Backbone as JSON, one array per atom type, in Angstrom:
{
  "sequence": "MTKTEKVSKWLTYGGVVSYGALHLVDNCVYTYDKLIARVDREDLSAVVCTKVFSVTSSGHRNRVIEALGERGMTFTAVEEPEAV",
  "N": [[-4.61, 17.51, -1.99], [-5.55, 13.9, -0.48], [-3.83, 11.48, 1.49], [-5.07, 8.94, 0.92], [-6.14, 9.59, -1.91], [-3.76, 10.19, -3.09], [-2.21, 7.52, -2.98], [-3.91, 6.16, -4.52], [-3.23, 7.46, -7.2], [-0.82, 6.62, -7.67], [-1.17, 3.82, -7.52], [-2.34, 3.89, -9.89], [-0.1, 5.0, -12.1], [1.91, 4.25, -11.29], [5.66, 4.4, -10.27], [8.07, 6.15, -8.15], [7.57, 7.33, -4.99], [7.45, 9.31, -2.04], [5.82, 10.02, 0.93], [6.2, 11.27, 3.64], [6.84, 9.22, 6.16], [5.67, 7.27, 4.27], [6.36, 5.17, 1.8], [6.76, 4.69, -1.45], [7.24, 2.56, -3.95], [8.06, 1.44, -6.97], [6.27, -1.29, -7.36], [5.86, -1.68, -4.74], [5.12, -0.91, -0.96], [5.92, 0.9, 1.44], [6.22, 1.23, 4.96], [7.76, 3.16, 7.12], [10.47, 1.5, 7.24], [9.57, -0.98, 6.73], [7.86, -3.41, 4.69], [4.63, -3.59, 3.38], [3.08, -4.08, 1.44], [2.29, -5.22, -1.67], [1.71, -4.88, -4.91], [0.08, -5.84, -7.96], [-0.87, -4.77, -10.79], [-1.25, -5.74, -13.07], [-3.27, -8.0, -12.69], [-4.87, -6.51, -10.94], [-4.9, -6.65, -8.29], [-3.71, -7.06, -4.88], [-1.31, -7.79, -2.47], [-1.47, -7.47, 1.26], [-0.28, -6.68, 4.2], [-1.19, -7.15, 7.66], [-0.38, -6.83, 10.11], [0.44, -5.02, 13.23], [2.31, -2.32, 13.48], [2.82, -0.15, 14.3], [0.91, 3.16, 15.18], [0.99, 4.8, 13.06], [1.75, 2.98, 10.92], [-0.32, 1.55, 10.61], [-2.15, 3.43, 9.82], [-1.26, 3.97, 7.3], [-1.47, 1.58, 6.19], [-4.15, 1.47, 5.9], [-5.04, 3.61, 4.63], [-3.96, 2.42, 1.92], [-5.3, 0.09, 1.74], [-7.97, 1.54, 1.12], [-7.3, 3.2, -1.11], [-7.1, 1.0, -3.06], [-9.6, -0.25, -3.14], [-10.88, 1.96, -4.15], [-10.06, 1.78, -6.57], [-10.85, -0.3, -7.76], [-9.65, -2.72, -7.06], [-8.54, -5.64, -5.78], [-7.56, -7.34, -2.6], [-5.32, -9.31, -1.12], [-5.06, -10.53, 2.54], [-2.41, -10.56, 4.62], [-0.3, -11.89, 7.47], [2.42, -11.14, 8.04], [5.02, -9.48, 6.96], [6.79, -10.57, 5.63], [4.99, -12.59, 4.26], [4.33, -10.65, 2.2]],
  "CA": [[-5.09, 16.12, -2.02], [-5.51, 13.02, 0.65], [-2.91, 10.45, 1.14], [-5.73, 7.62, -0.02], [-5.97, 10.16, -3.4], [-1.94, 10.19, -3.41], [-1.96, 6.36, -3.01], [-4.52, 5.86, -5.48], [-2.69, 7.85, -8.2], [0.57, 6.03, -7.63], [-1.3, 2.82, -8.1], [-2.47, 3.86, -11.55], [0.86, 5.47, -12.37], [3.4, 3.68, -10.57], [6.69, 5.31, -9.83], [8.42, 5.89, -7.07], [6.92, 8.65, -4.2], [7.37, 9.35, -0.76], [4.87, 10.87, 1.79], [6.86, 11.29, 4.84], [7.07, 7.56, 6.0], [4.94, 5.83, 3.43], [7.12, 5.15, 0.45], [5.7, 3.7, -2.59], [8.56, 2.11, -4.84], [7.59, 0.63, -7.95], [5.17, -2.2, -6.95], [5.6, -2.25, -3.29], [4.26, 0.31, -0.09], [6.54, 0.51, 2.82], [5.86, 2.06, 5.87], [9.15, 3.3, 7.56], [11.26, 0.21, 6.64], [8.73, -2.26, 6.65], [7.16, -3.93, 3.73], [3.4, -3.69, 4.11], [1.88, -4.41, 0.55], [2.97, -5.55, -2.81], [0.51, -4.39, -6.1], [0.29, -6.29, -9.1], [-1.54, -3.9, -11.72], [-2.14, -6.32, -14.59], [-3.91, -8.47, -12.39], [-5.72, -5.88, -10.64], [-4.72, -7.38, -7.02], [-2.54, -6.3, -4.02], [-1.2, -8.47, -1.14], [-1.22, -6.75, 1.85], [0.33, -6.85, 5.5], [-2.19, -6.79, 8.59], [0.53, -6.76, 11.45], [0.21, -3.59, 13.79], [3.36, -1.68, 13.79], [2.57, 1.32, 15.3], [-0.18, 3.75, 14.78], [1.25, 5.39, 11.8], [1.88, 2.67, 9.9], [-1.66, 1.03, 10.5], [-2.82, 4.22, 8.91], [-0.54, 3.99, 5.77], [-2.22, 0.06, 5.53], [-5.65, 1.65, 5.75], [-4.84, 4.43, 3.3], [-3.55, 1.77, 0.96], [-6.9, -0.56, 1.41], [-9.12, 2.52, 0.72], [-7.49, 2.94, -2.83], [-7.15, -0.29, -3.66], [-10.93, -0.05, -2.99], [-11.04, 3.43, -5.1], [-9.17, 1.43, -8.12], [-11.61, -1.4, -8.11], [-8.58, -3.75, -6.89], [-9.0, -6.72, -4.57], [-6.2, -7.66, -1.87], [-5.22, -10.65, 0.01], [-4.3, -9.97, 3.66], [-1.17, -11.67, 5.14], [0.01, -11.48, 8.7], [3.54, -10.84, 8.25], [5.49, -8.81, 6.01], [7.54, -11.49, 4.73], [4.17, -13.29, 3.27], [4.06, -10.08, 1.35]],
  "C": [[-4.84, 15.08, -0.91], [-4.51, 12.03, 0.17], [-3.77, 9.56, 0.5], [-5.38, 7.94, -1.74], [-4.48, 9.82, -3.73], [-1.78, 8.84, -3.87], [-2.59, 6.08, -4.59], [-3.98, 6.58, -6.84], [-1.68, 7.31, -8.43], [-0.07, 4.53, -8.23], [-1.91, 2.57, -9.77], [-1.22, 4.35, -12.41], [2.2, 4.68, -12.4], [4.49, 4.82, -10.28], [7.6, 5.15, -8.55], [8.19, 7.62, -6.11], [7.28, 8.51, -2.83], [6.62, 10.35, 0.08], [5.37, 10.89, 3.12], [7.13, 9.91, 4.87], [6.62, 6.59, 5.15], [5.79, 6.31, 2.32], [6.71, 4.14, -0.64], [6.85, 3.73, -3.69], [7.89, 1.27, -5.81], [5.97, -0.37, -7.82], [4.86, -2.46, -5.45], [5.62, -1.03, -2.25], [5.33, -0.22, 0.92], [6.4, 1.68, 3.44], [7.31, 2.21, 6.97], [9.73, 2.37, 6.8], [10.72, -1.17, 6.41], [8.25, -2.67, 5.4], [5.85, -3.85, 4.16], [2.66, -3.93, 2.93], [2.76, -4.6, -0.9], [1.93, -5.55, -3.84], [1.08, -5.26, -7.11], [-1.02, -5.63, -10.05], [-2.26, -4.7, -12.48], [-3.16, -7.15, -13.72], [-5.07, -7.93, -11.39], [-5.83, -6.25, -8.81], [-3.39, -6.67, -6.13], [-2.66, -7.75, -2.69], [-0.71, -7.41, 0.07], [-1.23, -7.03, 3.68], [-0.67, -6.07, 6.52], [-1.61, -6.3, 10.01], [0.49, -5.31, 11.65], [1.74, -3.29, 14.34], [3.7, -0.76, 14.54], [1.1, 1.82, 14.52], [-0.1, 4.42, 13.24], [1.0, 4.39, 10.48], [0.42, 1.75, 9.86], [-2.37, 2.12, 9.72], [-2.68, 3.98, 7.74], [-1.07, 2.45, 5.4], [-3.42, 0.22, 5.25], [-5.9, 2.72, 4.66], [-4.82, 3.45, 1.84], [-4.88, 0.64, 0.64], [-7.86, 0.16, 0.81], [-8.96, 2.61, -0.84], [-7.55, 2.18, -3.45], [-8.94, -0.62, -4.02], [-11.52, 0.94, -4.38], [-10.98, 2.73, -6.42], [-9.97, 0.51, -8.42], [-10.65, -2.88, -8.17], [-9.1, -4.96, -5.58], [-7.54, -7.16, -3.9], [-6.3, -9.14, -1.02], [-4.75, -10.26, 1.47], [-3.43, -10.93, 4.4], [-1.08, -10.97, 6.52], [1.21, -10.94, 8.89], [3.85, -10.47, 7.05], [6.34, -9.67, 5.37], [6.72, -12.42, 3.67], [4.11, -12.32, 2.24], [4.93, -10.41, -0.17]]
}
């Protein structure tokens, strides 16, 4: 199962799971200790931080965006984690 598929599954079922430095907690996505996304499953939407912290965090963000697309969810991009 790819990381995108794992995130997609989490988008459907929620819960708390970690895959290395990617942490999916309730409705929040963290890379290392940085909040990079918040999901609203009822509205089928999310807010995603586009700030670059590292190559790994950029990969995590991209997997989240791919998974949102697979689920037909929309997202709003913000530049700082505080705006998530």
